[in-house]
Residue frames relative to the residue before (quaternion, step in Angstrom):
aa qw qx qy qz dx dy dz
K 1.0000 0.0000 0.0000 0.0000 0.00 0.00 0.00
L 0.6918 0.4915 -0.2938 0.4399 3.60 0.94 -0.88
R 0.7865 0.1184 -0.0681 0.6023 3.63 1.11 -0.55
P 0.1979 -0.8392 0.4960 0.1024 3.56 0.19 1.30
H 0.6500 0.5224 -0.3256 0.4456 3.63 1.11 -0.47
W 0.5453 0.5794 -0.4080 0.4478 3.56 1.25 -0.10
R 0.1610 -0.7907 0.5850 0.0817 3.56 -1.16 0.62
L 0.3158 -0.7125 0.5900 0.2109 3.57 -0.88 0.93
V 0.1559 -0.8315 0.5293 0.0640 3.58 -0.56 1.12
G 0.8166 -0.0633 0.0139 0.5736 3.57 1.19 0.07
H 0.0747 -0.7713 0.6318 0.0189 3.52 -1.32 0.40
S 0.0509 -0.7893 0.6118 0.0092 3.54 -0.98 0.86
D 0.2905 -0.7607 0.5565 0.1650 3.56 -0.96 0.83
T 0.7747 0.2591 -0.1520 0.5564 3.56 1.28 -0.37
F 0.6216 -0.5286 0.4227 0.3943 3.52 -1.28 0.39
A 0.6216 0.5622 -0.3417 0.4253 3.63 0.95 -0.93
H 0.6944 0.4620 -0.2796 0.4756 3.59 0.87 -0.87
A 0.6596 0.5119 -0.3059 0.4575 3.58 0.94 -0.88
R 0.6163 0.5645 -0.3476 0.4251 3.60 1.00 -0.82
V 0.7030 0.4431 -0.2567 0.4936 3.57 1.01 -0.80
M 0.7922 0.3964 -0.1878 0.4243 3.58 0.69 -1.07
A 0.6284 0.5759 -0.3625 0.3769 3.59 0.91 -0.78
P 0.6767 0.4848 -0.3383 0.4388 3.66 0.78 -0.76
L 0.6670 0.4976 -0.3011 0.4657 3.60 1.21 -0.40
S 0.5510 0.6454 -0.3743 0.3739 3.55 1.36 -0.32
N 0.3646 -0.6988 0.5709 0.2297 3.55 -1.30 0.51
A 0.2708 0.7856 -0.5128 0.2160 3.63 1.16 0.50
D 0.3838 -0.6917 0.5672 0.2291 3.52 -1.29 0.66
V 0.7768 0.1562 -0.0602 0.6070 3.53 1.17 -0.69
F 0.1477 -0.7680 0.6183 0.0775 3.55 -0.96 0.92
L 0.1980 -0.7217 0.6446 0.1560 3.59 -0.92 0.85
V 0.0983 -0.8193 0.5644 -0.0237 3.51 -0.71 1.21
D 0.2210 -0.7578 0.6007 0.1264 3.57 -0.74 1.07
L 0.3965 -0.7245 0.5017 0.2573 3.60 -0.84 0.84
G 0.7265 0.4361 -0.2377 0.4749 3.61 1.15 -0.48
L 0.1011 0.8114 -0.5655 0.1073 3.56 0.53 1.13
P 0.5722 -0.6553 0.3589 0.3381 3.64 -0.88 0.82
D 0.8025 0.2488 -0.1257 0.5276 3.61 1.06 -0.57
G 0.7983 0.1284 -0.1019 0.5796 3.59 1.13 0.45
R 0.5343 -0.6166 0.4790 0.3238 3.54 -1.37 0.05
G 0.5176 -0.6420 0.4819 0.2960 3.53 -1.02 0.95
E 0.5702 0.5981 -0.3845 0.4115 3.62 1.04 -0.64
D 0.6431 0.5083 -0.3233 0.4728 3.61 1.04 -0.78
M 0.6276 0.5186 -0.3362 0.4735 3.56 1.06 -0.72
L 0.6198 0.5441 -0.3351 0.4555 3.60 1.01 -0.79
R 0.6530 0.5066 -0.3128 0.4681 3.61 0.91 -0.91
T 0.6595 0.5185 -0.3059 0.4502 3.57 0.93 -0.93
L 0.7079 0.4574 -0.2606 0.4709 3.58 0.91 -0.95
A 0.5881 0.5679 -0.3750 0.4371 3.59 1.12 -0.61
V 0.6903 0.4658 -0.2500 0.4939 3.60 1.13 -0.69
T 0.7692 0.3888 -0.1924 0.4691 3.55 0.81 -1.13
K 0.7902 0.1925 -0.1069 0.5719 3.61 1.11 -0.52
P 0.0170 -0.8692 0.4938 0.0189 3.63 0.76 1.02
D 0.6812 0.4752 -0.3001 0.4692 3.67 1.08 -0.43
A 0.5874 0.5752 -0.3779 0.4258 3.57 1.20 -0.18
E 0.4231 -0.6588 0.5579 0.2751 3.55 -1.31 0.50
L 0.1908 -0.7856 0.5844 0.0707 3.55 -1.00 0.88
L 0.0452 -0.8200 0.5681 -0.0531 3.51 -0.25 1.41
V 0.2819 -0.7423 0.5863 0.1606 3.57 -0.58 1.16
F 0.0169 0.7648 -0.6422 0.0483 3.54 -0.94 0.96
T 0.2372 0.8116 -0.4678 0.2573 3.48 -0.03 1.37
V 0.5030 -0.6204 0.4896 0.3498 3.57 -1.27 0.04
F 0.5809 0.5982 -0.3648 0.4143 3.58 1.29 -0.20
G 0.0320 -0.8470 0.5285 -0.0477 3.54 -0.39 1.28
D 0.4537 0.6816 -0.4732 0.3249 3.60 1.18 0.30
E 0.6133 -0.6209 0.3477 0.3426 3.53 -1.09 0.81
S 0.6018 0.5645 -0.3730 0.4242 3.63 1.06 -0.64
R 0.6673 0.4751 -0.3135 0.4804 3.62 0.98 -0.81
L 0.6084 0.5587 -0.3497 0.4421 3.59 1.02 -0.80
I 0.7075 0.4618 -0.2677 0.4632 3.54 0.73 -1.13
H 0.6528 0.4977 -0.3408 0.4582 3.63 0.91 -0.76
A 0.6294 0.5254 -0.3445 0.4573 3.62 0.97 -0.77
L 0.6381 0.5218 -0.3202 0.4669 3.60 0.95 -0.80
Q 0.6619 0.5044 -0.2867 0.4746 3.53 0.98 -0.87
C 0.6816 0.4891 -0.2692 0.4730 3.56 1.15 -0.57
G 0.7062 -0.4988 0.2460 0.4381 3.56 1.28 -0.05
A 0.4280 0.7006 -0.4767 0.3142 3.57 1.24 0.02
T 0.2223 -0.7743 0.5815 0.1139 3.53 -1.11 0.80
G 0.7718 0.0945 -0.1018 0.6205 3.56 1.35 0.21
Y 0.1329 -0.7900 0.5980 0.0251 3.53 -1.15 0.61
G 0.0930 0.7901 -0.5998 0.0850 3.57 -0.71 1.12
L 0.4064 -0.7234 0.5114 0.2235 3.50 -1.21 0.60
K 0.4867 -0.6172 0.5163 0.3400 3.57 -1.02 0.74
G 0.6261 0.4924 -0.3989 0.4543 3.52 -1.09 0.70
C 0.5293 0.5915 -0.4272 0.4330 3.59 1.23 -0.24
S 0.5956 -0.5549 0.4301 0.3904 3.58 -1.24 0.24
S 0.6480 -0.4902 0.4027 0.4215 3.58 -1.29 0.29
Q 0.6465 0.5167 -0.3267 0.4565 3.61 0.96 -0.82
E 0.6332 0.5274 -0.3361 0.4560 3.64 1.00 -0.75
L 0.6444 0.5052 -0.3175 0.4782 3.58 1.04 -0.80
V 0.6425 0.5167 -0.3132 0.4713 3.57 0.94 -0.85
D 0.6527 0.5075 -0.3090 0.4701 3.55 0.96 -0.89
A 0.6424 0.5151 -0.3273 0.4635 3.62 0.98 -0.78
I 0.6526 0.5032 -0.3090 0.4749 3.61 0.99 -0.80
E 0.6428 0.5082 -0.3123 0.4807 3.58 0.97 -0.79
Q 0.6571 0.5178 -0.3048 0.4552 3.53 0.94 -0.92
I 0.6718 0.4799 -0.3101 0.4714 3.62 0.87 -0.88
R 0.6483 0.5075 -0.3322 0.4602 3.65 1.04 -0.74
E 0.6921 0.4534 -0.2818 0.4858 3.64 1.13 -0.56
G 0.6716 -0.5254 0.3017 0.4265 3.59 1.23 0.31
G 0.5212 0.6467 -0.4045 0.3828 3.55 1.31 0.07
A 0.3063 -0.7163 0.5916 0.2080 3.54 -1.32 0.04
P 0.1627 -0.8388 0.5101 0.0990 3.61 0.21 1.21
I 0.0425 0.7606 -0.6458 0.0514 3.50 -1.17 0.77
S 0.4590 -0.6935 0.4691 0.2973 3.58 -0.92 0.80
P 0.6231 -0.5476 0.3900 0.3997 3.62 -1.16 0.52
L 0.6218 0.5490 -0.3534 0.4325 3.62 0.96 -0.76
L 0.6847 0.4655 -0.2829 0.4843 3.59 0.92 -0.85
A 0.6107 0.5398 -0.3435 0.4667 3.58 1.02 -0.73
R 0.6386 0.5131 -0.3318 0.4679 3.63 0.98 -0.78
M 0.6491 0.5005 -0.3361 0.4639 3.61 0.94 -0.78
L 0.6620 0.4941 -0.3261 0.4597 3.59 0.92 -0.79
L 0.6289 0.5471 -0.3237 0.4477 3.52 1.00 -0.84
K 0.6229 0.5268 -0.3198 0.4819 3.60 1.05 -0.78
Q 0.6806 0.4869 -0.3040 0.4553 3.55 0.90 -0.81
F 0.6754 0.4865 -0.2997 0.4662 3.57 1.00 -0.75
R 0.6534 0.5272 -0.3037 0.4506 3.56 1.13 -0.69
A 0.8153 0.2146 -0.0708 0.5332 3.58 0.97 -0.80
P 0.0026 -0.8280 0.5606 -0.0103 3.57 0.51 1.10
D 0.4606 -0.6708 0.5107 0.2774 3.57 -1.00 0.75
P 0.3874 -0.7541 0.4751 0.2356 3.58 -0.49 1.17
F 0.6929 0.4598 -0.2781 0.4808 3.56 1.20 -0.40
G 0.4769 -0.6806 0.4291 0.3539 3.56 1.31 0.01
A 0.2010 -0.7897 0.5720 0.0941 3.62 0.04 1.23
P 0.4305 -0.7272 0.4543 0.2818 3.64 -0.76 0.84
D 0.3950 -0.6711 0.5663 0.2700 3.51 -1.24 0.56
A 0.7725 -0.3468 0.2299 0.4798 3.59 -1.28 -0.19
S 0.6985 0.4591 -0.2886 0.4669 3.62 1.05 -0.56
G 0.5624 -0.6177 0.3676 0.4087 3.58 1.32 -0.06
S 0.5353 0.6056 -0.4167 0.4159 3.59 1.27 0.00
P 0.5422 -0.6069 0.4456 0.3732 3.64 -1.05 0.55
V 0.3356 -0.6997 0.5918 0.2184 3.57 -1.10 0.79
E 0.1508 -0.7678 0.6200 0.0585 3.53 -0.89 1.06
W 0.2404 -0.7811 0.5583 0.1429 3.59 -0.53 1.12
P 0.4478 -0.7065 0.4835 0.2582 3.58 -0.85 0.93
E 0.5427 -0.5998 0.4806 0.3389 3.52 -1.25 0.46
L 0.2568 -0.7538 0.5869 0.1458 3.59 -0.97 0.88
S 0.4552 -0.6265 0.5422 0.3262 3.52 -1.18 0.66
D 0.6753 -0.4869 0.3642 0.4175 3.54 -1.29 0.28
R 0.6549 0.5123 -0.2906 0.4735 3.59 1.02 -0.92
E 0.6377 0.5104 -0.3411 0.4653 3.61 0.95 -0.79
S 0.6515 0.5070 -0.3191 0.4654 3.58 0.95 -0.79
E 0.6286 0.5146 -0.3375 0.4755 3.62 0.98 -0.76
V 0.6673 0.4925 -0.3114 0.4639 3.58 0.83 -0.87
L 0.6562 0.5036 -0.3186 0.4630 3.60 0.87 -0.89
K 0.6362 0.5318 -0.3285 0.4524 3.59 0.97 -0.82
L 0.6899 0.4841 -0.2833 0.4576 3.57 0.92 -0.90
V 0.5975 0.5324 -0.3484 0.4879 3.56 1.11 -0.67
A 0.6517 0.5168 -0.3086 0.4614 3.56 0.91 -0.98
Q 0.6915 0.4631 -0.3015 0.4652 3.63 1.01 -0.59
G 0.6089 -0.6067 0.3148 0.4025 3.59 1.35 0.08
Y 0.4486 0.6678 -0.4758 0.3556 3.63 1.18 0.20
V 0.3550 -0.6977 0.5842 0.2144 3.56 -1.20 0.74
N 0.7450 -0.4607 0.2498 0.4126 3.56 -1.22 0.48
K 0.6364 0.5362 -0.3293 0.4461 3.59 0.95 -0.85
E 0.6748 0.4950 -0.2761 0.4727 3.57 0.96 -0.96
I 0.6337 0.5259 -0.3211 0.4676 3.57 1.02 -0.81
A 0.6294 0.5366 -0.3235 0.4597 3.57 1.00 -0.88
I 0.6688 0.4808 -0.3206 0.4677 3.64 0.85 -0.85
R 0.6761 0.5119 -0.3094 0.4302 3.58 0.85 -0.98
L 0.7532 0.3781 -0.2022 0.4989 3.60 1.02 -0.80
G 0.4288 -0.7230 0.4536 0.2959 3.61 1.22 -0.13
I 0.5720 0.5308 -0.4030 0.4782 3.55 1.07 0.85
G 0.5955 -0.5893 0.4041 0.3671 3.59 -1.23 0.20
P 0.6434 -0.5402 0.3760 0.3910 3.57 -1.17 0.52
A 0.6257 0.5270 -0.3562 0.4515 3.60 1.04 -0.73
T 0.6234 0.5280 -0.3405 0.4654 3.61 1.03 -0.65
V 0.6042 0.5291 -0.3508 0.4816 3.61 1.03 -0.72
S 0.6610 0.5138 -0.3038 0.4547 3.56 0.88 -0.95
T 0.6220 0.5381 -0.3265 0.4658 3.56 1.04 -0.80
H 0.6590 0.5040 -0.3227 0.4556 3.59 0.89 -0.87
I 0.6509 0.5099 -0.3174 0.4643 3.56 0.99 -0.86
K 0.6421 0.5178 -0.3230 0.4639 3.57 0.97 -0.80
N 0.6205 0.5367 -0.3247 0.4707 3.57 1.07 -0.80
L 0.6156 0.5319 -0.3425 0.4699 3.58 1.01 -0.73
Y 0.6435 0.5230 -0.3148 0.4617 3.55 0.94 -0.90
K 0.6640 0.5172 -0.2989 0.4497 3.57 0.92 -0.98
K 0.6429 0.5318 -0.3254 0.4448 3.56 0.98 -0.86
L 0.6586 0.5087 -0.3102 0.4596 3.58 1.10 -0.63
S 0.6455 0.5217 -0.3318 0.4483 3.56 1.15 -0.52
C-alpha cells in the first residue's frame, strides 16, 4: 500500500521452499527471517550471497542479539531490521538499501557501539571458541554509529555532521564490512 509501484515477486514460509525458489527469483531485495521453522536464515543468506550477488539481503527478524547480528552480516546481509518496527520503517529500510545504504535499527547500533567501546582485552570467544577481535573504527564511523544508536536516520545524520546522505550510507556500509 505504501509503495504501489513495488511488486512482491515471491514469498516462502519455510527454508525448504526458499532454498528452491529464491535463487530463481528476479527480486532486487530479499527479506530474510533468521527464525525459519525448518532451517536457519543465515544459511539462506549464504545461499543468496552466492546465487544472487547483485541483490540486497535485508534481515527482518525478531532476533536482536549481537551474535546473530554479526553472524548475519558475515553471511552476507546488507541490512538488519527488527520485527515490530512500523510499516513505514520497513519501507524506509528497503528504500535505503536500494539506494546503496545499509539500514540498521537503533537498538542494534547501540549494541554494536557497546561492543566497539568496550573490547575484551582477553578476546571474548565467538561461537567457534576463537577470540573475537573488534576492528578499529574511524572517528567519523564512531560518530555515525552513535547517531544511528540515538535513533537518527541517514538524512538527519547527514545534516548533523554536515555531510551528504550518501556519505552516511558509505560509513554504515564500511561498518558492516569491518564486521565481516
